[in-house]
Biopython code that builds the backbone (N, CA, C, O; Angstrom):
import numpy as np
from Bio.PDB.StructureBuilder import StructureBuilder

atoms = [
    (1, "MET", "N", (11.189, -15.903, -17.685)),
    (1, "MET", "CA", (9.786, -15.744, -18.125)),
    (1, "MET", "C", (9.399, -16.505, -18.365)),
    (1, "MET", "O", (10.062, -17.288, -19.046)),
    (2, "VAL", "N", (7.893, -16.880, -17.944)),
    (2, "VAL", "CA", (6.964, -18.719, -17.761)),
    (2, "VAL", "C", (6.918, -17.993, -18.848)),
    (2, "VAL", "O", (7.521, -16.924, -18.763)),
    (3, "PHE", "N", (6.045, -18.379, -20.526)),
    (3, "PHE", "CA", (4.445, -18.300, -20.798)),
    (3, "PHE", "C", (3.943, -19.333, -20.407)),
    (3, "PHE", "O", (4.667, -20.326, -20.340)),
    (4, "ILE", "N", (2.805, -19.408, -20.096)),
    (4, "ILE", "CA", (1.564, -20.249, -19.678)),
    (4, "ILE", "C", (0.427, -20.409, -21.181)),
    (4, "ILE", "O", (-0.206, -19.404, -21.504)),
    (5, "VAL", "N", (0.310, -21.320, -21.757)),
    (5, "VAL", "CA", (-0.546, -22.202, -22.536)),
    (5, "VAL", "C", (-1.578, -21.318, -22.201)),
    (5, "VAL", "O", (-1.708, -21.015, -21.015)),
    (6, "PRO", "N", (-2.362, -20.837, -23.075)),
    (6, "PRO", "CA", (-3.956, -20.236, -23.096)),
    (6, "PRO", "C", (-5.043, -21.050, -22.266)),
    (6, "PRO", "O", (-4.933, -22.274, -22.192)),
    (7, "ILE", "N", (-5.774, -20.586, -21.829)),
    (7, "ILE", "CA", (-6.542, -21.550, -21.056)),
    (7, "ILE", "C", (-7.887, -21.300, -21.925)),
    (7, "ILE", "O", (-8.287, -20.176, -21.624)),
    (8, "ILE", "N", (-8.975, -22.055, -23.137)),
    (8, "ILE", "CA", (-9.817, -21.845, -24.251)),
    (8, "ILE", "C", (-11.145, -22.834, -24.086)),
    (8, "ILE", "O", (-11.190, -24.009, -24.451)),
    (9, "ILE", "N", (-12.375, -21.972, -23.356)),
    (9, "ILE", "CA", (-13.812, -22.126, -22.716)),
    (9, "ILE", "C", (-14.290, -21.708, -23.518)),
    (9, "ILE", "O", (-14.074, -20.548, -23.868)),
    (10, "SER", "N", (-15.541, -22.896, -24.411)),
    (10, "SER", "CA", (-16.580, -22.297, -25.070)),
    (10, "SER", "C", (-18.033, -21.758, -24.307)),
    (10, "SER", "O", (-18.123, -22.124, -23.135)),
    (11, "THR", "N", (-18.560, -21.379, -24.548)),
    (11, "THR", "CA", (-19.834, -21.012, -23.055)),
    (11, "THR", "C", (-21.214, -21.344, -24.327)),
    (11, "THR", "O", (-21.227, -21.471, -25.552)),
    (12, "ARG", "N", (-22.102, -21.380, -23.403)),
    (12, "ARG", "CA", (-23.374, -21.542, -24.417)),
    (12, "ARG", "C", (-24.459, -21.046, -25.212)),
    (12, "ARG", "O", (-25.573, -21.427, -25.570)),
    (13, "THR", "N", (-23.587, -19.885, -25.374)),
    (13, "THR", "CA", (-24.043, -18.927, -26.347)),
    (13, "THR", "C", (-23.449, -18.994, -27.448)),
    (13, "THR", "O", (-23.718, -18.189, -28.340)),
    (14, "LYS", "N", (-22.172, -20.333, -27.668)),
    (14, "LYS", "CA", (-21.132, -19.970, -28.276)),
    (14, "LYS", "C", (-20.242, -18.860, -28.562)),
    (14, "LYS", "O", (-19.989, -18.601, -29.739)),
    (15, "ARG", "N", (-19.732, -18.167, -27.612)),
    (15, "ARG", "CA", (-18.398, -17.688, -27.567)),
    (15, "ARG", "C", (-17.523, -18.490, -27.152)),
    (15, "ARG", "O", (-17.826, -19.398, -26.379)),
    (16, "THR", "N", (-16.519, -18.337, -27.504)),
    (16, "THR", "CA", (-15.273, -18.492, -27.399)),
    (16, "THR", "C", (-14.442, -17.914, -26.337)),
    (16, "THR", "O", (-13.992, -16.931, -26.927)),
    (17, "VAL", "N", (-13.769, -17.872, -24.741)),
    (17, "VAL", "CA", (-13.094, -16.688, -24.655)),
    (17, "VAL", "C", (-11.823, -17.490, -23.832)),
    (17, "VAL", "O", (-11.859, -18.492, -23.118)),
    (18, "CYS", "N", (-10.719, -16.636, -24.234)),
    (18, "CYS", "CA", (-9.648, -17.747, -23.848)),
    (18, "CYS", "C", (-8.801, -16.426, -22.509)),
    (18, "CYS", "O", (-8.910, -15.202, -22.569)),
    (19, "VAL", "N", (-8.195, -17.053, -21.679)),
    (19, "VAL", "CA", (-7.619, -16.513, -21.090)),
    (19, "VAL", "C", (-5.912, -16.916, -20.593)),
    (19, "VAL", "O", (-5.663, -17.976, -20.019)),
    (20, "TYR", "N", (-4.982, -16.020, -20.881)),
    (20, "TYR", "CA", (-3.944, -16.080, -20.488)),
    (20, "TYR", "C", (-2.890, -14.843, -19.868)),
    (20, "TYR", "O", (-3.223, -13.704, -19.539)),
    (21, "CYS", "N", (-1.775, -15.340, -19.831)),
    (21, "CYS", "CA", (-0.879, -14.814, -18.929)),
    (21, "CYS", "C", (-0.139, -14.278, -19.698)),
    (21, "CYS", "O", (-0.105, -14.985, -20.705)),
    (22, "GLU", "N", (0.896, -12.863, -19.888)),
    (22, "GLU", "CA", (1.576, -12.640, -20.724)),
    (22, "GLU", "C", (2.463, -11.652, -19.390)),
    (22, "GLU", "O", (2.463, -11.558, -18.163)),
    (23, "PRO", "N", (3.441, -10.803, -21.077)),
    (23, "PRO", "CA", (4.458, -10.005, -19.678)),
    (23, "PRO", "C", (3.605, -8.704, -19.846)),
    (23, "PRO", "O", (3.102, -8.185, -20.843)),
    (24, "GLY", "N", (3.618, -8.345, -18.473)),
    (24, "GLY", "CA", (2.784, -6.871, -18.900)),
    (24, "GLY", "C", (3.925, -5.220, -19.324)),
    (24, "GLY", "O", (5.133, -4.983, -19.331)),
    (25, "SER", "N", (2.724, -4.481, -19.602)),
    (25, "SER", "CA", (3.558, -3.035, -19.685)),
    (25, "SER", "C", (4.090, -2.534, -18.759)),
    (25, "SER", "O", (5.066, -1.869, -19.105)),
    (26, "LEU", "N", (3.858, -2.541, -17.467)),
    (26, "LEU", "CA", (4.601, -1.435, -16.805)),
    (26, "LEU", "C", (5.460, -1.886, -16.776)),
    (26, "LEU", "O", (6.153, -0.893, -16.554)),
    (27, "SER", "N", (6.679, -3.316, -16.850)),
    (27, "SER", "CA", (7.847, -3.139, -16.636)),
    (27, "SER", "C", (8.289, -5.176, -17.195)),
    (27, "SER", "O", (7.465, -6.030, -17.523)),
    (28, "ASP", "N", (9.576, -5.304, -17.113)),
    (28, "ASP", "CA", (9.787, -6.337, -17.469)),
    (28, "ASP", "C", (9.582, -7.855, -16.659)),
    (28, "ASP", "O", (9.541, -9.027, -17.033)),
    (29, "GLU", "N", (9.489, -7.234, -15.503)),
    (29, "GLU", "CA", (9.737, -8.351, -14.238)),
    (29, "GLU", "C", (8.312, -8.515, -13.773)),
    (29, "GLU", "O", (8.010, -8.904, -12.645)),
    (30, "ASN", "N", (7.326, -8.139, -14.872)),
    (30, "ASN", "CA", (5.388, -9.037, -14.098)),
    (30, "ASN", "C", (4.975, -9.486, -15.312)),
    (30, "ASN", "O", (5.440, -9.115, -16.390)),
    (31, "GLU", "N", (3.974, -10.405, -15.126)),
    (31, "GLU", "CA", (3.425, -10.565, -15.790)),
    (31, "GLU", "C", (1.425, -10.175, -15.364)),
    (31, "GLU", "O", (0.892, -9.479, -14.500)),
    (32, "GLU", "N", (1.069, -10.741, -16.095)),
    (32, "GLU", "CA", (-0.782, -9.878, -16.541)),
    (32, "GLU", "C", (-1.546, -11.160, -16.985)),
    (32, "GLU", "O", (-1.038, -12.148, -17.516)),
    (33, "ILE", "N", (-2.975, -10.952, -16.645)),
    (33, "ILE", "CA", (-3.647, -11.844, -16.906)),
    (33, "ILE", "C", (-4.589, -11.547, -17.868)),
    (33, "ILE", "O", (-5.597, -11.065, -17.351)),
    (34, "PHE", "N", (-4.665, -11.669, -19.299)),
    (34, "PHE", "CA", (-5.626, -11.500, -19.918)),
    (34, "PHE", "C", (-6.681, -12.072, -20.361)),
    (34, "PHE", "O", (-6.801, -13.292, -20.245)),
    (35, "LEU", "N", (-7.860, -11.134, -21.081)),
    (35, "LEU", "CA", (-9.116, -12.622, -21.510)),
    (35, "LEU", "C", (-8.777, -11.559, -23.264)),
    (35, "LEU", "O", (-8.352, -10.420, -23.458)),
    (36, "ALA", "N", (-9.202, -12.595, -24.134)),
    (36, "ALA", "CA", (-9.702, -12.257, -25.173)),
    (36, "ALA", "C", (-11.277, -13.046, -25.358)),
    (36, "ALA", "O", (-11.754, -13.757, -24.474)),
    (37, "SER", "N", (-12.008, -12.747, -26.773)),
    (37, "SER", "CA", (-13.523, -14.083, -26.751)),
    (37, "SER", "C", (-13.610, -13.423, -28.286)),
    (37, "SER", "O", (-13.267, -12.342, -28.764)),
    (38, "THR", "N", (-14.152, -14.449, -28.731)),
    (38, "THR", "CA", (-14.657, -14.702, -29.915)),
    (38, "THR", "C", (-15.951, -15.346, -30.432)),
    (38, "THR", "O", (-16.160, -16.484, -30.013)),
    (39, "SER", "N", (-16.861, -14.815, -31.275)),
    (39, "SER", "CA", (-18.030, -15.007, -31.034)),
    (39, "SER", "C", (-18.428, -16.322, -32.712)),
    (39, "SER", "O", (-19.494, -16.847, -33.033)),
    (40, "ASP", "N", (-16.942, -16.420, -33.417)),
    (40, "ASP", "CA", (-17.095, -17.322, -35.160)),
    (40, "ASP", "C", (-16.503, -18.209, -34.019)),
    (40, "ASP", "O", (-15.495, -17.693, -33.537)),
    (41, "ASN", "N", (-16.733, -18.991, -33.651)),
    (41, "ASN", "CA", (-15.823, -19.975, -32.897)),
    (41, "ASN", "C", (-14.286, -20.377, -33.322)),
    (41, "ASN", "O", (-13.734, -21.394, -33.743)),
    (42, "GLY", "N", (-13.902, -19.079, -32.998)),
    (42, "GLY", "CA", (-12.310, -19.052, -33.166)),
    (42, "GLY", "C", (-11.589, -18.638, -33.906)),
    (42, "GLY", "O", (-10.460, -18.261, -33.594)),
    (43, "ASP", "N", (-12.129, -18.601, -35.242)),
    (43, "ASP", "CA", (-11.759, -18.260, -36.386)),
    (43, "ASP", "C", (-10.819, -15.842, -36.204)),
    (43, "ASP", "O", (-9.874, -15.259, -36.734)),
    (44, "THR", "N", (-11.611, -15.557, -35.462)),
    (44, "THR", "CA", (-11.208, -14.437, -35.000)),
    (44, "THR", "C", (-11.590, -13.718, -33.783)),
    (44, "THR", "O", (-12.747, -13.308, -33.689)),
    (45, "PHE", "N", (-10.637, -13.496, -32.719)),
    (45, "PHE", "CA", (-10.606, -12.708, -31.784)),
    (45, "PHE", "C", (-10.447, -11.856, -31.895)),
    (45, "PHE", "O", (-9.897, -11.359, -32.878)),
    (46, "SER", "N", (-11.099, -10.943, -30.360)),
    (46, "SER", "CA", (-11.833, -9.503, -30.337)),
    (46, "SER", "C", (-10.455, -8.763, -31.083)),
    (46, "SER", "O", (-9.822, -9.722, -31.524)),
    (47, "GLU", "N", (-9.902, -7.832, -31.334)),
    (47, "GLU", "CA", (-8.594, -7.263, -31.026)),
    (47, "GLU", "C", (-7.853, -6.668, -29.795)),
    (47, "GLU", "O", (-6.689, -6.647, -29.395)),
    (48, "VAL", "N", (-9.671, -5.952, -29.162)),
    (48, "VAL", "CA", (-9.616, -5.424, -27.227)),
    (48, "VAL", "C", (-9.093, -6.782, -27.016)),
    (48, "VAL", "O", (-9.417, -7.869, -27.497)),
    (49, "THR", "N", (-8.374, -6.496, -26.334)),
    (49, "THR", "CA", (-8.298, -7.944, -25.083)),
    (49, "THR", "C", (-8.227, -7.091, -23.451)),
    (49, "THR", "O", (-7.777, -5.960, -23.265)),
    (50, "PHE", "N", (-8.677, -7.804, -22.652)),
    (50, "PHE", "CA", (-8.833, -7.269, -21.577)),
    (50, "PHE", "C", (-7.748, -7.790, -20.099)),
    (50, "PHE", "O", (-7.660, -8.921, -19.621)),
    (51, "ASN", "N", (-7.079, -6.603, -19.683)),
    (51, "ASN", "CA", (-6.262, -7.369, -18.270)),
    (51, "ASN", "C", (-6.761, -7.169, -17.356)),
    (51, "ASN", "O", (-6.972, -6.169, -16.670)),
    (52, "LEU", "N", (-7.134, -8.854, -17.278)),
    (52, "LEU", "CA", (-7.593, -8.596, -15.871)),
    (52, "LEU", "C", (-6.885, -8.777, -14.226)),
    (52, "LEU", "O", (-7.438, -8.998, -13.149)),
    (53, "SER", "N", (-5.219, -8.547, -14.635)),
    (53, "SER", "CA", (-4.612, -8.567, -13.153)),
    (53, "SER", "C", (-4.252, -6.934, -13.733)),
    (53, "SER", "O", (-4.732, -6.251, -12.828)),
    (54, "ASN", "N", (-3.637, -5.920, -14.804)),
    (54, "ASN", "CA", (-3.704, -4.677, -14.330)),
    (54, "ASN", "C", (-2.905, -4.660, -13.158)),
    (54, "ASN", "O", (-3.679, -4.247, -12.294)),
    (55, "ASN", "N", (-1.481, -4.932, -12.474)),
    (55, "ASN", "CA", (-0.694, -4.497, -11.496)),
    (55, "ASN", "C", (0.971, -4.407, -11.513)),
    (55, "ASN", "O", (1.522, -4.250, -12.602)),
    (56, "SER", "N", (1.306, -4.450, -11.001)),
    (56, "SER", "CA", (3.001, -4.096, -11.234)),
    (56, "SER", "C", (3.681, -5.781, -10.447)),
    (56, "SER", "O", (4.883, -6.020, -10.324)),
    (57, "GLU", "N", (2.581, -6.699, -10.032)),
    (57, "GLU", "CA", (3.766, -7.563, -9.651)),
    (57, "GLU", "C", (2.914, -9.214, -10.704)),
    (57, "GLU", "O", (2.174, -9.252, -11.687)),
    (58, "PHE", "N", (3.608, -10.435, -9.724)),
    (58, "PHE", "CA", (3.249, -10.838, -10.591)),
    (58, "PHE", "C", (1.645, -12.014, -10.599)),
    (58, "PHE", "O", (1.187, -12.771, -9.742)),
    (59, "SER", "N", (1.174, -11.636, -12.079)),
    (59, "SER", "CA", (-0.075, -12.498, -11.861)),
    (59, "SER", "C", (0.221, -13.499, -12.809)),
    (59, "SER", "O", (0.700, -13.343, -13.932)),
    (60, "GLU", "N", (-0.163, -14.709, -12.154)),
    (60, "GLU", "CA", (-0.104, -16.054, -12.793)),
    (60, "GLU", "C", (-1.029, -17.117, -12.497)),
    (60, "GLU", "O", (-2.019, -16.988, -11.776)),
    (61, "CYS", "N", (-0.595, -18.396, -13.205)),
    (61, "CYS", "CA", (-1.774, -19.567, -13.481)),
    (61, "CYS", "C", (-2.978, -19.605, -13.168)),
    (61, "CYS", "O", (-3.431, -20.358, -12.306)),
    (62, "PRO", "N", (-3.855, -18.527, -14.055)),
    (62, "PRO", "CA", (-5.283, -17.999, -14.460)),
    (62, "PRO", "C", (-6.301, -19.696, -14.834)),
    (62, "PRO", "O", (-5.655, -20.665, -15.234)),
    (63, "SER", "N", (-7.342, -19.777, -14.700)),
    (63, "SER", "CA", (-8.194, -20.502, -14.910)),
    (63, "SER", "C", (-9.462, -19.568, -14.989)),
    (63, "SER", "O", (-9.558, -18.360, -14.774)),
    (64, "ILE", "N", (-10.743, -20.831, -15.497)),
    (64, "ILE", "CA", (-11.540, -19.843, -16.421)),
    (64, "ILE", "C", (-12.886, -21.040, -16.163)),
    (64, "ILE", "O", (-12.756, -22.244, -16.381)),
    (65, "ALA", "N", (-14.169, -20.375, -15.652)),
    (65, "ALA", "CA", (-15.364, -21.247, -15.705)),
    (65, "ALA", "C", (-16.460, -20.520, -16.294)),
    (65, "ALA", "O", (-16.470, -19.343, -15.931)),
    (66, "THR", "N", (-17.338, -20.823, -17.046)),
    (66, "THR", "CA", (-18.957, -20.495, -17.550)),
    (66, "THR", "C", (-20.037, -20.969, -17.019)),
    (66, "THR", "O", (-20.405, -22.144, -17.034)),
    (67, "SER", "N", (-20.678, -19.860, -16.436)),
    (67, "SER", "CA", (-22.371, -20.555, -16.505)),
    (67, "SER", "C", (-23.468, -19.587, -16.686)),
    (67, "SER", "O", (-23.952, -19.079, -15.674)),
    (68, "GLU", "N", (-23.978, -19.226, -17.999)),
    (68, "GLU", "CA", (-24.907, -18.828, -18.280)),
    (68, "GLU", "C", (-24.342, -17.581, -19.284)),
    (68, "GLU", "O", (-23.667, -17.809, -20.288)),
    (69, "ASN", "N", (-24.680, -16.410, -18.900)),
    (69, "ASN", "CA", (-24.025, -15.808, -19.397)),
    (69, "ASN", "C", (-22.697, -15.170, -18.519)),
    (69, "ASN", "O", (-22.453, -13.968, -18.626)),
    (70, "ASN", "N", (-22.015, -15.882, -17.811)),
    (70, "ASN", "CA", (-20.968, -14.997, -16.800)),
    (70, "ASN", "C", (-19.868, -16.004, -17.138)),
    (70, "ASN", "O", (-19.896, -17.204, -17.411)),
    (71, "ILE", "N", (-18.901, -15.110, -17.028)),
    (71, "ILE", "CA", (-17.478, -16.034, -17.014)),
    (71, "ILE", "C", (-16.449, -15.811, -15.727)),
    (71, "ILE", "O", (-16.240, -14.631, -15.447)),
    (72, "TYR", "N", (-16.047, -16.416, -15.236)),
    (72, "TYR", "CA", (-15.341, -16.753, -13.873)),
    (72, "TYR", "C", (-13.910, -17.078, -14.118)),
    (72, "TYR", "O", (-13.457, -18.107, -14.621)),
    (73, "VAL", "N", (-13.145, -15.825, -13.595)),
    (73, "VAL", "CA", (-11.661, -15.953, -14.038)),
    (73, "VAL", "C", (-11.002, -15.941, -12.661)),
    (73, "VAL", "O", (-11.113, -14.892, -12.026)),
    (74, "ILE", "N", (-10.031, -17.406, -11.860)),
    (74, "ILE", "CA", (-9.652, -17.052, -10.730)),
    (74, "ILE", "C", (-7.642, -16.985, -11.545)),
    (74, "ILE", "O", (-7.235, -17.190, -12.689)),
    (75, "TRP", "N", (-6.994, -16.645, -10.381)),
    (75, "TRP", "CA", (-5.360, -16.473, -10.760)),
    (75, "TRP", "C", (-4.440, -16.150, -9.531)),
    (75, "TRP", "O", (-4.948, -15.408, -8.691)),
    (76, "GLN", "N", (-3.769, -16.383, -9.408)),
    (76, "GLN", "CA", (-2.523, -16.719, -8.483)),
    (76, "GLN", "C", (-1.830, -14.951, -8.363)),
    (76, "GLN", "O", (-1.767, -14.288, -9.398)),
    (77, "ASP", "N", (-1.439, -14.457, -7.256)),
    (77, "ASP", "CA", (-1.184, -13.226, -7.636)),
    (77, "ASP", "C", (-0.963, -12.699, -6.577)),
    (77, "ASP", "O", (-1.790, -12.676, -5.666)),
    (78, "SER", "N", (0.809, -11.911, -6.481)),
    (78, "SER", "CA", (1.338, -11.404, -5.940)),
    (78, "SER", "C", (1.528, -9.685, -5.134)),
    (78, "SER", "O", (2.279, -9.120, -4.339)),
    (79, "THR", "N", (0.209, -9.367, -6.028)),
    (79, "THR", "CA", (0.579, -7.769, -5.669)),
    (79, "THR", "C", (0.493, -6.965, -4.151)),
    (79, "THR", "O", (0.877, -5.853, -3.791)),
    (80, "PRO", "N", (-0.403, -8.410, -3.244)),
    (80, "PRO", "CA", (-0.166, -7.395, -1.624)),
    (80, "PRO", "C", (0.986, -7.679, -0.920)),
    (80, "PRO", "O", (1.198, -7.256, 0.217)),
    (81, "GLY", "N", (2.046, -8.666, -1.810)),
    (81, "GLY", "CA", (2.713, -8.597, -1.017)),
    (81, "GLY", "C", (3.446, -10.492, -0.464)),
    (81, "GLY", "O", (4.537, -10.887, -0.053)),
    (82, "ASN", "N", (2.084, -11.172, -0.781)),
    (82, "ASN", "CA", (2.376, -12.160, -0.284)),
    (82, "ASN", "C", (1.192, -13.417, -1.517)),
    (82, "ASN", "O", (0.023, -13.278, -1.879)),
    (83, "THR", "N", (1.697, -13.967, -1.663)),
    (83, "THR", "CA", (0.878, -14.498, -2.864)),
    (83, "THR", "C", (-0.650, -15.155, -2.590)),
    (83, "THR", "O", (-0.739, -16.099, -1.804)),
    (84, "GLU", "N", (-1.989, -14.566, -3.340)),
    (84, "GLU", "CA", (-2.713, -14.668, -2.955)),
    (84, "GLU", "C", (-3.789, -14.818, -4.021)),
    (84, "GLU", "O", (-3.609, -14.135, -5.029)),
    (85, "VAL", "N", (-4.612, -15.402, -3.993)),
    (85, "VAL", "CA", (-6.300, -15.771, -5.444)),
    (85, "VAL", "C", (-6.767, -14.811, -5.407)),
    (85, "VAL", "O", (-7.248, -14.333, -4.380)),
    (86, "PHE", "N", (-6.756, -14.207, -6.628)),
    (86, "PHE", "CA", (-7.998, -13.116, -6.881)),
    (86, "PHE", "C", (-9.013, -13.890, -7.559)),
    (86, "PHE", "O", (-9.000, -15.121, -7.561)),
    (87, "PHE", "N", (-9.940, -13.151, -8.164)),
    (87, "PHE", "CA", (-11.560, -13.527, -8.563)),
    (87, "PHE", "C", (-12.138, -12.602, -9.631)),
    (87, "PHE", "O", (-12.482, -11.660, -8.917)),
    (88, "THR", "N", (-12.413, -12.317, -10.663)),
    (88, "THR", "CA", (-13.181, -11.814, -11.364)),
    (88, "THR", "C", (-14.414, -12.701, -12.443)),
    (88, "THR", "O", (-14.425, -13.618, -13.264)),
    (89, "LYS", "N", (-15.368, -11.727, -11.794)),
    (89, "LYS", "CA", (-16.132, -12.001, -13.108)),
    (89, "LYS", "C", (-16.673, -11.156, -14.091)),
    (89, "LYS", "O", (-16.731, -9.935, -13.946)),
    (90, "ALA", "N", (-17.096, -11.789, -15.143)),
    (90, "ALA", "CA", (-17.680, -11.138, -16.503)),
    (90, "ALA", "C", (-18.823, -11.168, -16.989)),
    (90, "ALA", "O", (-19.384, -12.192, -16.599)),
    (91, "LYS", "N", (-19.455, -10.574, -17.637)),
    (91, "LYS", "CA", (-20.471, -11.175, -18.161)),
    (91, "LYS", "C", (-20.305, -10.870, -19.784)),
    (91, "LYS", "O", (-19.781, -9.863, -20.262)),
    (92, "ILE", "N", (-20.822, -11.875, -20.443)),
    (92, "ILE", "CA", (-20.846, -12.474, -22.117)),
    (92, "ILE", "C", (-21.885, -12.133, -22.934)),
    (92, "ILE", "O", (-21.917, -12.540, -24.095)),
]
sb = StructureBuilder()
sb.init_structure("model")
sb.init_model(0)
sb.init_chain("A")
sb.init_seg("    ")
for serial, (resi, resn, name, xyz) in enumerate(atoms, 1):
    if name == "N":
        sb.init_residue(resn, " ", resi, " ")
    sb.init_atom(name, np.array(xyz, "f"), 0.0, 1.0, " ", f" {name:<3s}", serial, name[0])
structure = sb.get_structure()
């Protein structure tokens, strides 16, 4: 199992957002994409993390961008039976 270095980005609203990949809760055979955020320059991250991929297959290689109050995350996912790129948008 491969652990990917977290991707961290700061926003104009002084929030720091972290996207990372780790083993999922459904089995030891899958990986999930998670998001955590902080509003104190990274001193503490929210205890609530968001499982963005939440499926039974491999989700990996996340990337993140921000614009205004939006977070955009893409990742590679094999849930549909072949490798695809998934996308989600969230407000911060």
